[in-house]
C-alpha positions in Angstrom: 105.4 66.5 96.0 107.8 69.3 96.4 106.6 72.0 98.9 107.6 75.6 99.5 107.0 78.4 102.0 106.9 81.9 100.6 107.0 84.9 102.9 105.7 88.4 101.9 102.4 90.2 101.3 102.2 92.2 98.0 100.6 91.5 94.6 103.9 92.1 92.9 106.9 90.0 94.0 105.0 87.8 96.6 102.2 86.9 94.3 104.5 86.4 91.3 106.6 83.9 93.3 103.5 82.1 94.4 102.2 81.8 90.9 105.5 80.7 89.4 106.0 77.9 92.0 102.4 76.8 91.7 102.7 76.5 87.9 105.7 74.3 88.5 103.6 71.9 90.4 105.0 72.9 93.8 102.7 72.9 96.8 102.8 76.5 98.1 102.2 77.6 101.7 102.7 81.2 102.7 103.4 83.5 105.6 101.6 86.8 104.8 102.1 89.8 106.9 98.7 91.3 105.9 95.5 89.3 106.3 93.7 91.6 103.8 96.3 91.1 101.0 94.6 90.3 97.6 97.5 87.9 97.0 95.9 85.5 99.6 93.1 84.8 97.1 95.5 83.0 94.7 94.4 79.5 93.9 97.9 78.3 94.2 98.0 78.9 98.0 97.6 75.7 100.0 97.8 77.2 103.5 98.4 80.7 104.9 99.9 81.8 108.2 99.5 85.4 109.3 102.5 86.0 111.5 103.4 89.7 111.3 105.4 92.4 113.1 102.4 94.3 114.5 100.7 91.5 116.5 103.9 89.6 117.2 107.3 90.6 118.6 110.3 89.8 116.4 111.5 86.9 118.6 108.0 85.4 118.6 107.6 85.9 114.8 110.8 84.0 114.0 109.9 81.2 116.5 106.5 80.7 114.8 108.1 80.7 111.3 110.9 78.2 112.2 108.3 75.9 113.9 106.2 76.0 110.7 109.2 75.3 108.5 110.5 72.4 110.5 107.2 70.8 111.3 106.1 70.9 107.6 109.5 69.8 106.2 109.5 72.3 103.3 111.9 71.7 100.5 112.2 75.4 99.7 111.7 78.6 101.7 111.6 81.9 99.7 111.5 85.2 101.6 110.4 88.2 99.4 111.8 91.1 101.4 114.1 92.0 104.3 111.5 91.5 106.9 111.9 87.8 106.4 115.4 87.7 105.0 117.1 89.3 108.1 115.7 87.0 110.8 116.1 83.9 108.6 119.7 84.6 108.1 120.2 85.2 111.9 118.5 81.9 112.8 119.3 79.7 109.8 121.1 77.2 112.1 117.8 76.3 113.7 116.2 75.4 110.4 116.1 71.8 109.0 119.3 71.4 107.0 117.4 69.7 104.2 115.4 72.8 103.5 116.8 75.1 100.8 116.7 78.7 101.8 116.5 81.5 99.1 118.9 83.8 101.1 121.7 86.0 99.8 125.2 84.8 100.3 127.4 86.4 102.9 129.3 88.7 100.5 126.0 90.1 99.2 124.5 90.5 102.7 127.6 92.3 103.9 127.8 94.7 101.0 124.6 95.2 99.1 121.9 95.6 101.8 123.6 98.8 103.1 123.3 101.7 100.6 126.6 103.3 101.7 128.5 100.0 101.4 126.9 99.5 98.0 128.2 102.8 96.9 131.7 101.9 98.1 131.7 98.6 96.4 130.3 100.1 93.1 133.1 102.7 93.2 135.7 99.8 93.5 134.1 98.3 90.4 134.3 101.6 88.5 130.5 101.9 88.5 129.2 105.5 88.6 127.2 106.6 91.6 125.9 109.9 92.9 128.1 112.1 95.1 127.2 111.6 98.7 128.2 111.0 102.3 127.0 109.7 105.6 125.6 112.5 107.7 123.9 112.9 111.1 120.7 114.7 110.1 120.0 115.8 113.6 123.1 118.0 113.5 122.4 119.6 110.1 119.9 122.0 108.8 118.4 122.2 105.3 120.7 125.2 104.6 123.8 123.2 105.7 123.0 120.4 103.3 121.9 122.5 100.4 125.2 124.3 100.5 127.0 120.9 100.0 124.5 119.2 97.7 122.5 122.0 96.0 118.9 122.9 96.9 117.6 119.5 95.8 119.1 116.4 97.3 118.2 112.9 98.3 118.1 111.4 101.9 118.5 107.7 102.2 118.5 105.5 105.3 121.4 103.1 104.9 119.1 100.1 105.0 115.4 99.7 104.0 114.6 98.0 107.3 116.4 97.9 110.7 116.9 94.4 112.0 115.5 95.4 115.4 112.5 97.2 113.9 111.0 95.2 111.1 107.5 96.6 111.4 108.2 99.7 109.4 110.2 100.5 106.2 112.7 103.3 106.3 111.8 105.9 103.7 113.9 107.5 101.0 113.0 111.2 100.3 113.8 113.7 97.6 114.2 117.1 99.4 113.5 120.3 97.5 113.0 122.9 100.3 113.2 123.5 104.0 109.6 122.4 104.7 110.2 119.0 103.2 113.4 118.6 105.1 111.8 119.6 108.4 108.9 117.2 107.7 111.3 114.3 107.1 113.3 115.1 110.3 110.1 115.2 112.3 108.8 111.8 111.1 112.1 109.8 110.8 114.1 108.3 113.6 117.2 110.6 113.2 118.6 110.6 116.7 122.0 109.0 116.7 121.5 107.7 113.2 123.6 108.4 110.1 121.8 108.8 106.8 123.2 108.8 103.3 122.7 112.2 101.7 123.3 112.4 97.9 123.4 114.9 95.2 120.2 114.8 93.1 120.7 113.2 89.7 118.1 114.2 87.1 116.9 111.3 85.1 114.5 108.4 84.7 114.5 105.2 86.7 115.7 102.1 85.0 116.2 98.7 86.5 118.3 95.7 85.5 117.0 92.5 87.0 119.2 89.4 87.1 119.7 85.9 88.3 123.3 84.8 89.1 124.9 81.6 90.3 128.0 82.1 92.5 128.9 85.3 90.7 128.0 84.2 87.2 125.1 86.1 85.7 122.5 83.8 84.0 119.7 86.1 82.9 119.3 89.9 82.5 116.1 91.9 82.1 115.7 95.7 81.9 112.8 98.0 82.4 112.1 101.7 82.6 109.6 103.6 84.6 106.6 105.0 82.6 104.9 106.4 85.6 106.5 107.1 89.0 105.6 109.3 92.0 107.2 112.7 92.2 108.3 112.1 95.7 110.3 109.0 94.8 109.6 105.4 95.6 108.5 102.5 93.5 107.0 103.0 90.0 103.4 102.1 89.3 103.8 101.5 85.6 106.8 100.0 83.8 108.0 98.9 80.3 110.5 96.4 79.1 113.6 97.9 77.4 116.8 96.6 76.0 119.6 96.1 78.5 122.1 99.0 78.4 125.5 97.4 77.8 127.2 99.6 80.3 124.6 98.8 83.0 125.0 95.1 82.2 128.7 95.3 82.7 128.2 97.2 86.0 125.9 94.4 87.2 128.3 91.7 86.0 131.2 93.3 87.8 129.4 93.7 91.1 128.1 90.1 90.9 131.6 88.8 90.3 133.0 90.8 93.1 130.3 89.5 95.6 130.0 86.0 94.2 126.3 86.9 93.8 124.1 83.9 94.3 120.4 84.5 93.7 118.1 87.1 92.2 118.1 90.9 92.4 117.3 94.1 90.8 120.0 96.8 90.2 118.3 100.2 90.2 119.8 102.9 87.9 118.9 106.4 86.9 119.5 107.6 83.4 119.6 111.1 81.9 118.3 110.7 78.3 119.7 114.1 77.3 123.3 113.4 78.3 123.0 109.6 78.1 124.7 109.4 81.5 123.6 107.1 84.2 124.3 106.2 87.8 123.7 103.2 90.1 121.1 104.1 92.7 120.9 100.9 94.8 120.7 97.1 94.7 117.7 95.1 95.8 119.3 91.7 96.5 116.0 89.9 96.6 112.8 89.7 94.6 111.6 93.1 93.5 108.4 95.1 92.8 108.6 95.0 89.0 109.0 91.2 88.9 105.5 90.7 87.2 106.8 92.6 84.2 109.9 90.4 83.8 107.8 87.3 84.0 105.2 88.7 81.6 108.1 89.6 79.1 109.4 86.1 79.2 112.0 85.6 82.0 110.5 83.7 84.9 113.1 84.5 87.6 111.3 82.6 90.4 111.2 79.4 88.4 114.9 79.6 87.5 115.9 80.4 91.1 113.7 77.5 92.5 115.2 75.1 90.0 118.7 76.2 91.0 118.1 75.7 94.7 116.5 72.3 94.1 119.4 71.1 92.0 117.5 71.0 88.7 119.1 73.9 86.8 121.7 73.8 84.1 124.3 76.7 84.2 124.6 79.0 81.2 128.0 80.1 79.9 126.7 83.6 79.0 123.8 85.7 80.2 120.5 85.5 78.3 118.6 88.8 77.7 116.0 87.5 75.3 112.5 88.8 76.1 109.5 90.7 74.7 110.6 94.4 74.5 107.0 95.5 74.0 105.8 94.3 77.4 104.2 96.6 80.0 103.1 96.0 83.5 101.0 98.1 85.9 100.4 98.0 89.6 96.7 98.7 89.3 95.8 100.4 92.7 99.1 102.3 92.9 98.7 103.7 89.4 95.2 104.8 90.1 96.3 106.7 93.2 99.4 108.0 91.5 97.3 109.3 88.6 95.0 111.1 91.0 98.0 112.6 92.9 99.6 113.8 89.6 96.3 115.3 88.5 96.0 117.3 91.7 99.6 118.4 91.5 99.3 119.7 87.9 96.0 121.4 88.7 97.6 123.3 91.5 100.9 124.2 89.8 100.2 124.1 86.0 96.5 124.7 85.7 93.4 122.6 85.0 94.1 122.1 81.2 97.5 120.5 81.9 96.0 118.4 84.6 93.1 117.1 82.4 95.4 116.5 79.4 97.8 114.5 81.5 95.1 112.5 83.2 93.4 111.6 79.9 96.8 110.5 78.5 97.4 108.2 81.5 93.9 106.8 81.4 94.2 106.1 77.6 97.3 104.0 78.4 95.0 101.3 79.9 94.1 100.4 76.3 97.4 98.5 76.2 95.9 95.9 78.5 94.4 94.2 75.4 97.8 93.9 73.7 101.1 93.8 75.6 100.2 95.0 79.1 99.8 93.0 82.3 98.2 94.2 85.5 100.4 92.8 88.3 97.6 91.1 90.2 95.8 89.6 87.2 96.3 86.2 85.7 93.9 84.5 83.4 94.6 81.2 85.2 94.4 82.9 88.7 92.0 85.9 88.5 90.8 86.1 92.1 93.6 88.4 93.4 92.8 91.0 90.8 89.1 90.8 91.7 89.9 91.3 95.3 92.2 94.2 94.6 89.5 95.9 92.5 86.9 95.3 95.2 89.2 96.9 97.8 89.9 99.9 95.6 86.1 100.3 95.1 85.5 100.0 98.8 88.2 102.6 99.7 87.1 105.2 97.1 83.3 104.8 96.9 81.5 102.3 99.0 83.1 103.2 102.4 82.1 106.8 101.8 78.5 105.7 100.9 78.5 103.6 104.1 79.0 106.7 106.2 75.6 108.0 104.9 73.8 105.1 106.5 75.2 105.4 110.0 71.8 106.3 111.5 70.2 103.2 110.1 73.1 101.0 111.3 73.4 102.4 114.8 70.6 100.2 116.4 72.0 97.2 114.6 75.4 97.8 116.2 73.8 98.3 119.6 71.8 95.1 119.5 74.9 93.1 118.4 77.0 94.5 121.2 74.3 93.9 123.8 74.1 90.2 122.8 77.9 89.9 123.2 77.9 91.7 126.6 75.1 89.5 127.9 76.8 86.3 126.7 80.3 87.2 128.1 79.5 88.9 131.4 81.4 87.0 134.1 84.2 86.0 131.8 84.5 88.9 129.4 87.0 91.7 129.2 86.4 95.1 127.6 89.5 96.1 125.7 89.9 99.6 124.3 92.4 100.1 121.5 93.5 103.3 119.8 96.7 104.2 117.9 99.0 105.3 120.6 97.3 104.2 123.9 98.0 107.5 125.4 94.9 109.6 124.7 91.6 107.9 123.8 91.9 104.3 125.0 93.2 105.0 128.5 90.4 107.5 129.2 87.8 105.0 127.9 89.2 102.2 130.0 89.4 104.3 133.1 85.8 105.5 132.8 84.6 102.0 132.0 86.2 100.7 135.2 84.5 103.3 137.3 81.1 102.7 135.7 81.4 98.9 136.0 82.5 99.2 139.7 79.6 101.5 140.6 77.0 99.3 138.9 78.5 95.9 139.9 78.8 94.6 136.3 81.1 91.7 136.0 83.7 92.6 133.3 87.4 93.3 133.5 88.9 96.2 131.5 92.2 97.0 129.8 93.6 99.3 127.1 96.3 99.0 124.4 97.6 100.7 121.3 99.1 99.9 117.9 102.2 102.2 118.4 105.3 100.1 118.7 107.0 102.3 121.3 105.7 101.3 124.7 105.6 102.9 128.2 104.8 106.4 126.9 102.8 108.7 129.3 99.6 110.5 128.3 100.1 114.1 127.1 99.7 116.9 129.6 96.4 118.0 128.1 95.0 114.5 128.5 96.0 114.3 132.1 94.5 117.7 132.7 91.2 117.1 131.0 90.8 113.6 132.6 91.4 115.1 136.0 88.5 117.5 135.5 86.4 114.4 134.9 87.7 112.8 138.1 90.0 110.4 136.2 93.7 110.0 137.0 95.9 109.3 134.0 99.2 110.4 135.7 100.5 106.8 136.1 99.3 105.5 132.8 101.9 104.1 130.4 101.2 102.8 126.9 101.1 99.1 125.9 101.4 97.5 122.4 98.5 95.2 121.5 99.9 91.7 120.7 98.0 88.7 119.5 99.0 86.8 122.7 97.2 89.5 124.8 93.8 88.6 123.3 91.3 85.8 123.9 87.8 85.0 122.5 86.3 86.5 125.6 87.5 89.9 124.8 85.2 92.6 123.5 87.4 95.1 121.6 86.5 98.7 121.1 88.3 100.8 118.5 87.8 104.5 117.6 88.3 105.1 113.9 88.8 103.5 110.5 92.6 103.3 110.8 92.2 101.3 114.0 89.8 99.0 112.2 92.2 98.6 109.3 95.0 97.5 111.7 92.7 95.0 113.3 91.7 93.6 109.9 95.2 93.3 108.7 97.1 92.0 111.7 94.9 90.4 114.3 92.5 87.5 114.9 89.7 89.0 117.1 86.2 87.6 117.7 84.3 90.7 118.8 85.2 94.2 117.5 83.1 97.3 117.8 83.6 101.0 116.8 82.9 103.1 119.9 81.8 106.0 117.6 78.7 103.9 116.6 77.4 104.2 120.1 77.5 108.0 120.5 73.9 109.1 121.3 72.0 110.5 118.3 71.6 113.8 120.0 75.3 114.4 119.5 75.1 113.7 115.8 76.0 110.5 113.8 79.7 109.6 113.9 81.8 107.1 111.9 84.8 107.7 114.2 86.1 109.5 117.3 89.0 111.5 115.9 92.4 111.3 117.5 92.9 114.6 119.3 96.7 114.4 119.1 98.1 117.8 118.4 94.7 119.5 118.7 95.2 121.0 122.2 92.8 120.9 125.1 89.8 121.8 123.0 90.2 118.7 120.9 90.8 116.5 123.9 87.7 117.9 125.7 85.5 117.2 122.7 87.0 113.7 122.2 86.5 112.8 125.9 82.9 114.0 125.8 82.1 111.7 122.9 83.8 108.7 124.5 82.0 109.1 127.8 78.6 109.6 126.2 79.1 106.6 124.1 80.1 104.4 127.0 77.2 105.7 129.1 74.8 104.9 126.3 76.2 101.3 126.1 76.1 100.6 129.8 72.7 102.2 130.4 71.2 100.2 127.6 72.8 97.0 129.0 71.5 97.7 132.5 68.0 98.1 131.1 68.3 94.8 129.2 69.3 93.0 132.5 66.3 94.4 134.5 
């Protein structure tokens, strides 16, 4: 039986590839970055690994993946995004030569994964692009750039992912004012980095998806965005449209120039008033709107897999025969995008406009009984959609209701923790984990060490964070407030929590729902407790101990008070249990 390994996490490209291969009779294993992904519920998945870039360093990640590939002798390996494509290209010589890798050829990797080089190549092929240039953002103000590119312009990192930092995606932003520019500068890594700054082109996003063999295009499919976020990014609702002849020629020219060998989506923007269009970028891999293409009748993963396995007959001319009435929707994204649009219109255009637009968007769901597909849903494989709906319901309704029952659950949490403490004393370790490991978790660990030492309990203690940048000191306000409590944080430096740091004897304490979400997505941990659940009732009932970052000494003081009282409550109850 033919076997394949698919790497990804989403309910669009990743799940679509899994389903296409499964329907071909191929045994499908996966590496999924997110343990909570609804895609993991697919009936077509034989086995799943959860190697990711939060709990594993890049070198460890690729070692685990290569070991899995070689030990299982896969016939086919299909990475769905750059997080897997980049390291597989760099280490392909370590992979069994019999395994077919769905990787871009060298000419494509060298030219189409860098947005600036893509523009350069497109210009050589006489394909229209937006006016732009590489700029050091750190050396330029909003006023500097608005003089050159008008008040509204686009900032693009040259690549979606940096090879040495695959844990986070680089974000494209449409900038309309100084506040938006300053916000982008604050949150992006701009030091010593050049960004592509482009003139804003007014229009609607269109995509031309294709499959090509050594530069010869085999299939073409086009879609337009029905709903898309105002700030840019992927669309949540798409429709099939005829392929624009000019766009098709642009794609064919670039494919010939790069001897394009594989799948991809060429992203365009078209102004329907002037009928002008430009090439935005090329996604030389499987793409987010893939479910629409398959729903419309062009099964790109199937054709690509057949080609790699030597079971594909080349076409002389590209085929663009598909259902032009097909729609596809990313369910959760479209719900959130509808809400965001409703709030924007209510604030800027008034309630009537907001309500009218919302009703119109909700009415579009009626298409689901005719030509529409929800990305995660398949009649033959419904479990991923059920899981997506369940997660949306939890995030929007049930989690909020859960907070109303904290009082009733508090004793349950305490009893569960006391059992674990009693079982693991002598071999157990208390591990405190917050986002940055510079404010909450180091204080909690330091206080726990003092209390344990004074009461002769037999536990070791440590602290970690989820932030990728390590060896950062605690902020001055934390050092100051901790000193007032008799705790020295001067020498503390942050550490990233890795899976290899953990054992079944660890009792992990987190502080908020974001921490819990990271644990659920990326780690295998036996015992996890939210420290907020142990704050004494006299201080109120809490679902989290908020991160005091940016709140000054007052926020830190309040945070530290809650942490210490929660730990005192835990240890005092435990000492009573042992008497």
